N, C-alpha and C positions, 0 to 999 in steps of 0.2 A: 680457424677453419678456412679451408681453401674456398675461393669464390665460386668454383664450379661444383662444390658439394651441395646436394639438396638441402634446403633450409626449411624447417617447420616454422609456421607463423600462427599467431592467434589474432583473429579479428573479432572485435566486440561491437555489436550493433545495440546501442542503448534504446530504451523504450521510445525516446523522442524520434528515432529513426526507423521505427517499425513500418512506416508507410513506404520506405525505400528498401525493405528487406529483400523482396524478390529481385529487384534490380541489382542489389549488391551481390546476392548469391550467383546471379547469372554472370555478372562482370568478373567475379572471382573465378568462376568455372572456365572462363576463356583463357586464363593465364596460369592458374594454379590447379593442383589436384586437391579437391575437397575430400577430407578423410572423415570428418565428424562435425556435427553441429548439435547444439542443445539449447533449449529455452530454459532459463533460470528465473526464479522469482525470489527475491530477498524479502525478509521481514522489513517493514518500513522503518522500524526503529534501528535496524542494523545497517542501513544503507551507508551512513558516514563511515562506520567501522570497516565495511567491505571495500569502500573506495580507498581507504587508507592502506588496506592490504594490496590493492592494485597499484597504488601510487604511494610508496612508503616515504617518499621525501616531502610529502604534502600532508597537511592536516585538514580534516573536513568536519563540518557539523551540519545541522539541518538548514542553516542559513547560507551555506557556501554557494557561490555561483555555479559550481559544478552540479549541484543538486537540480538546479533549473535546467542546465544543459542536458542532463541524461533523461529528464522527463518522467521519472518514476522509479519503481523498484524492480522492473523487469529488464531482461537483456537476453540476447542470443549470442553465444560465442561460437565461432567457426574456426575449426582446426584445418589448416591447409598446408600443403608442401609445395615449395617453389623449386623446381628442378633446374632452373636457370637464373639463380639469384645474381644480382649486381650489387656487390658490397662496396660502398664508398662512404668514407667518414663514419664508420661504425653503424651504418644504416643500409638495409636492403632497399635500394631505390625503387624497385618494382612495387614493394609493399607500400612505400611512402607515397608513390604516385596515386594508388587507390585511395589512401587516406586523404590526400589533398583534394581529390576529385569531389569529395563529399564534405569539404570543410567550409564552403561559402556558397551563398545563394543570392541571386539578384532580386531586389524588390523594387516596386514602382511600376508605373504605367509602361506598357511595352513600347509605346510610341515616343514618350517623352523620357527625360533623364530618370534613371533609376539609381538605386544605391546598392551597395554590396553589404550583406549582413553575414558575419561570421557565425557558423553553426558548428556543432561538435557532437554529432551523433555516432561517429565511427571511430573506434580505437584500433590501432594496428601495432603489433610488436615490431621493434626495429631489427632485431636479430633473433636467432633461435634461443639464445640464453634468456632474453626477455620473454619469449614465448613460453618457455618452461616455467618461468616465474609467474606469469599470468595464469598458466594452467593450474599451478599449485594454489594460487590465490582464489581461483574460481571454483575448483573442484576438490582441492586437497589431495589430488592424485600424486602418485610416486613417479620417479623417472622411468621405471619399468612400464607403467601404464602409458606414459607419454610416448615412449619408443614403440609400444605396441600399436597405438593409434597411428603413429607416423608410418608404420609398415603396412597398414591396411590397404585394401583396394579402394579406388576412388568411387565416390557416390555423388548424388545430387540430393538436395532437400527442397521440398515444396512447402512454403508457409501456408497454413490454413487456419481460418478463424472458426472455432467451434463454440458450442454453448459455454464451455468452461474456459475459453480464452484461446490464445495462440498455441498452435501445435506445429510440429515439423514432421513431414512424411519423408522417410528415406527411400530412395529409389536407385537402381543401378544407373551408371552413366549411359545415356542413350546410344544404342547401336542398332541400326536398321539394315536388314538384308533386302527388303522390298519396300516399296512405297506404301503398300497396305499396312505394314507394321507401324508406320508413322501414324496413320489414322487410328489404328487400334489403340495406341498410347493416348492420343488426344481424346478418343471416345471415352476412355476410362477416367481421365483426370481433369478435363476442362470442358467448358461450353464454347463451341465454335461452329462456324458454318462456312463452307466453301462459297465464294461469291459468284464465280462464273467459270465458263470454259471447261466443264467436267464431261462434256458430251462424249469425248473419245476415251474416257477411262473405262476399265483399267488397261486397255491395250496400249495407250499412249498417254502418259501423264502430262507431257508438255509437247509443244509443237513449234514450228518456225514462227508462226504468227503469235502464239501465246507461250512464252518461254518460262513463265513462272506460275506458281499456284497462289491465288489470292484467297486469303482466309480472313474472317472477322472473328475476334475472340473477346471474351469478357475480361481476360486477364493477360495483358501483353507479356510481361516478364515471366510469368508462370509458363506461358506457352513456349517462350524461347528456351526456358530451362528443359521442358519436356522434349523439345526438338533437338536439343544440343546445337541450337542455331548459332551461326557465326556471321557477324555483320559483313556485308560486302563493301559498304561505304563508311568512312570514318565519322561523318556527321551524325550526331545523335538523333536528329529528326528523321533520318532515313529508315524505312521499315523493311528494306530489302535484305534478306538473309539467305544463307546457304545451309542446307541440311544434308549431311553425308548419308548416302544410301548405297549400300554395296560398295562397289569400286568407284562410284561417281558421286555427284552432288545434285540435288534438286533445289532450285531457287524458290523461296517463299516470300511473298509480301504479306506481312502480318499486320493487318489493320485491327484496331481495338475500339471498344466503346469509349466515346469521349474524345477521339482523335480528330473529329471534324471532317472525316472522309464522307460520312453521311451525318444527318442530324442525330444527336445522341438518343433521343426518344425513339427514332426510327431504328437505330442500331439495336436497341434493346428489344424492340418488337420483332426485328428480323431473327434474332436468336430464339425468341419465344416461339416463332412460327416455323422454325427449321424442320426439315424432313430428312429421314435416313434413306440412303440409297447405296446399295452394294458395299456396305461397310464404312461409309463416311456420311457426314451430315452436310447438307447443302441447303440453299434457300428454297422456299416454296416456289412453285411455278409463277404465281402472281408477283411475289417479291422479286423474283429474278427479272421479270419483265420491267418493273419500275426502276430497280437499281441499275439495270443495264442501260435503260434509256437515260437515267440521271448521269451515269458514267459518260455516255456519249455526248450529252448536252453540256455538262459542266466541267468534266475532266479532260475531254478531248476537244478538238476544234470542230467536231461534228461526228455524226454516226458513220462508221465505215460501211461499205457495201455489205460486208459479212454481218455486221450487227443489225443493219436495216433488214436484211433478209431473215435473220433469226427472230427479230422482234415482230416483223410482219407475220411470220409463221405462228407466233403465239396467239395473235388475234384477241388480246385482252382489250386493247384500245389502239387507235391509230397512233403510231410512234411519232408524236409531235411534241414540241416544247410546251405548247399551250395545254395539251392534255396532261402532261407531267405536272405543270404548275397547279392545275385543278386538283390533281390527286394529292399533292403535297398540302395544299390549303385545306382540303377536306379532311385530312388526317392530322392536321396541326403539326406538320413537319416543316422545318425551315431549311433553306439553302445555307450550308455552313462552309466556312473556309478551312481546308485541311491544314493540320499542323505540319504535315510533311510538305516542305517547301518545293520538293521536286515534282509535285503534282501540278500540272498546268490547270489553273483554275480560271474559268471564263464566266463572266457575269455581264449582264446588259443593263442599260439605262442607269437609274439612280444607284443600284447596287454596285455597278462597275465604278461609277464616279466616287462613291463612298470608299470602296476598296482602294482605289488608286490615290485618293486623298490621304488615307492612312499611310499608304506606302510612301507618299511624298514627305510627310512629316517624319516618318521613321528614317528615310534616306537623308533628310535635312539634318536630323540629329547625328547620324553617322558621319556626315560630311563636316559638321561643325565640331564634333567631339570625336577625335580619332579613337578607333578601337585599339586598345593597348593590351599587352600581355606581359606579365612579370616573368621573365626568363632568367632572373639573376642567379638561379641555382646552377646555371651553365658557366658561371664565371670561374669555376675551378678548372675548366679546360684551358690549357696554355694559350690557345689561339684567341680566347675571349677574356683572359684574366684582367686586362686593362679596361674592359668595357662594362664594368659592374653597373655604373649609373645608367648607362644607355639600355642595358639589359632589363632594368627594372620597368622600363616603359617602352618596350619594343612596339612598333606600329604594325598592326595586322593588315597585310595587303589583301590576302584572301585566305581561305581555310588552309592552315598548315604552313603559311609563308609569312615571315615577319622581317621587317626592316630594322636594322641596328645602325642608328646614325645614318650617314649619307653614303657609306661605303660597303656595308655588309648586308647580306640576306641570310636568314636562317630558315631552312626548310625542315619540316619534321613530319612524321607519319606514325601510325600505330604499328603494332607488331605484325598485323596481317599484310602490311604493304612495305615492309622493310626492303624487300627485294627490288622495288621500284626505285628507291633512292640509291641503292647500290648500283643499279643499272645506270641511272643518270650520272652518278659520279664517274663510272667507267668511261662513258662517252665524252663527258666534259674534259676529262684528263687527256683523252685522245686528241681533242681539238684545242688543247691549251695554247698552241702556237698561233692560233687565229685570234684576231681582235674582236670578232663579232659575237663571241660567246663568253659568258662569265667564267672566271677562273675558280677552281676549287681551292678554298682556304683550309678546310678541315672537314673530317667526317668521323663520327663517333656514335656509340650507343650510350644512352643514359635513361635509367628508369624503365627499361623495356621498350624504349622508343629509339628510332634512328634519327640522327640529326646530320644535316649537310650545311656547312657554312660556305657561302659563295660570295664572290665579288658582286657588288651592286652596280649594275650598268646604268649609265645615265639615260634619262628620257622617261616618257610616260607610255602606258599601254596604248597601242593604236586603237583598241576597242573603245577607249575613253575620248577619242578625238572625233569631233563632228565633221569638220572640213579641213582639208590640207591646203596650205599655200602652194603656189607653183614650185617654189624651191623645195618644199617638203615632198611634193609628188615626185620631183626629179630625183631627190635623194633616196626616197623609198624604192623606186624602181631600180636605180643603179646599185644600191646596197643589197637589195634582195638578190640581184643577179650575182653579186660577189659572195653573198652568203651561200647560195646554191653551189657556186664553184668551189667554195671551201669545203662544203659537205661532200662534194663529189671527189675532191682530192683525197679525202679520208675514207671514201667508200661507205658513207653513212647516209641512211634515210631517216630524216627527222620524224616524218609521218604525222605531225600535229602542228603544221604551220597554220596559224590562225591569228587574227588581230590581237587577241589577248596575250599571245606569246611573242609578240613583236613590240619592242620598245623603240620609240621614235623621239629624237631630240628636236628642238626648234629648228635646227639647221638641216633636218632630214636624215641624220645619221641613224642607222638601224642596228639593233642587237636582237638576237634570237635566243629565247630561253626555253626551259622545260624540255629536257631530253629523256623523260621517264619512259617513253615508248619508242625511242629510237631503235633502229636495227642496222646491223652491218649488212652490206649487200650479200645475199645468198645465205644469211644466217637466220635462225629462228630463236626466239626467246625461250629458254628452258625454264621449267617450273618444277617445284618439289612436291606440290600437293594440289588437290582439286580446287582449293580456295584461290590460290595464285592463278591457276589455269582459267578459272571462271572470270576473275578480275580482268585478265588480259583479253579473253574472248569478248567480254562485254565492252571493253575499251576499243577493241578493233572496229566495232560498228559505229562508234561515235568519234573516232579520231579525226581531227580537222573539221568536224561539223559540216556545215553546208559549203565550206570553201574547197572541199575535195570532190573531184569527179572520179568516182571509183574505177571507171573504165580507162582512165588516162594511163599511158605507159609510164610516165614519170610524174607521180602524184605530187611530190613536193613542188616541182616546177609549175605544174598546172595550178596548184593552190596559190602559189606566189603570183602568177599572172592574173588569176581571178581577183585576188585582193587588190592588186594595182589597178585593175580595171574598175572595180567597184569604188575605190577611193578617188578615182579621177572624175567620178560623176557627182552630181548633187544628191546627197543622201537624204532619205526620208527623215524629217525632223521628228515626226511622231514616233517612229521606230527607235530613233536615237534616244529620245526622252524616256521611252518605255524601258529600253535596255539599261540606261543609266539608273533609273529608279530600282530596277531589279538588282543591279550590281551593288548599289549602296544599301539596299534594304536587306538582301539575303547573302551578300558576300560572294 
């Protein structure tokens, strides 16, 4: 079969993995077309015999380790079609990647050393031939029945627990013409409440000040399935998603009970007290006051003038931290740490000391024990064929960036951001004649992900340096001037010059990395869909962070001057320690 031909696959979620079923269904819906799913229950006495039908080269009995792995006599099989398979070594790498994602889990205290335990609650066929074999073993169906399912329209499935056990509700793939349609679906199938900023609805669903819709739900992955939501960020702790509505997309932050955004008991009470308004559910007026005050006190650096005005207008209580703490204590709610690490969380006194002490020990662990990743499956690439041993323990520098030995860097991203790595590759090849930028060694796709292999430039990130020697200060200024001149020769704007993207040696030699958002003079980055457009628009606001003065005519030069100016002064030790802890704790 040609690699570009669509491939049918069977995924089986064993009973031991039912807690992850909604997550698996959502993840599969992002890359495959789901055609059919069914919950099956075998007779307990027949389980070894049925496993032998699934795996004919192995023998099973009631004492086999596999019996413990699958966790019971129930399963859900999911029939999907992959329209962009990547066949290598008689395996579709895209299906294999999903299986690997659910094959191990970390155990142990989050601060101290943990261990990795192998689990096996997800089966995936390697090719369509095995998928048909699995289909026959599970259902006894014919090739005609297999082909008929393969030709069906795509659907989604919602797992639901009923009095008689697990059931799967089949629904059409979400398609929304208006934002009201989104809430109509949520109203019918899940418990949720909009957290804030609904005052201008339905005339304007978002605004310049509030660009996304914040909702709280009792079932995170079920809500993502209903919305057809696509993640904006690759980190699995981020809750920012896009929902396609009409010709555009609306960003949603999907908070859920137990995520630490608010106290779990409080979250459950918020959903119990929600009220309906104009076709959607929102918090009650009193809950709105307290959650908005909590949001300003603990998630922001303080209440914005807009929030202060809004809270004062509600007149439930004076919007102060002390009144908030009295309210929380009176209702037995606690201040909780969000699992979403992107939320800026502010505590005072003992709570803050306890939070940062935990961060210190977690950072210490990460400094003493390098975060490694096994990328040995990439050794089949010609450029990496001699690096198998090093690929087994690549050092994680930051999310999606890995060091292979002393001379190579591997960057990777998910299917939503492939265009960014292709963009970076293009510009690095354009400046290949310059010594300040890493050379491109190789670029390829594997398992539905894009990989970019780069030369590893010497030096450490400027962001990790507390103070520079006189020699380093001189080298930094001189080399940054030469870097800007090199960019100018090639008519390229880097647009993200910041300390974390500058590598500095002991002698003060500089290299500049990360060209994902670079632009040619007079050129605009083209996108093929609303997801890509939103990622770029969101990045535009944060490029360069505080190092850029947006009104400057030459922003790269202005950022470079500002960095040189700041690193020629005595830096705040407290800020340096805080940023170091954040870097080693959260990556």
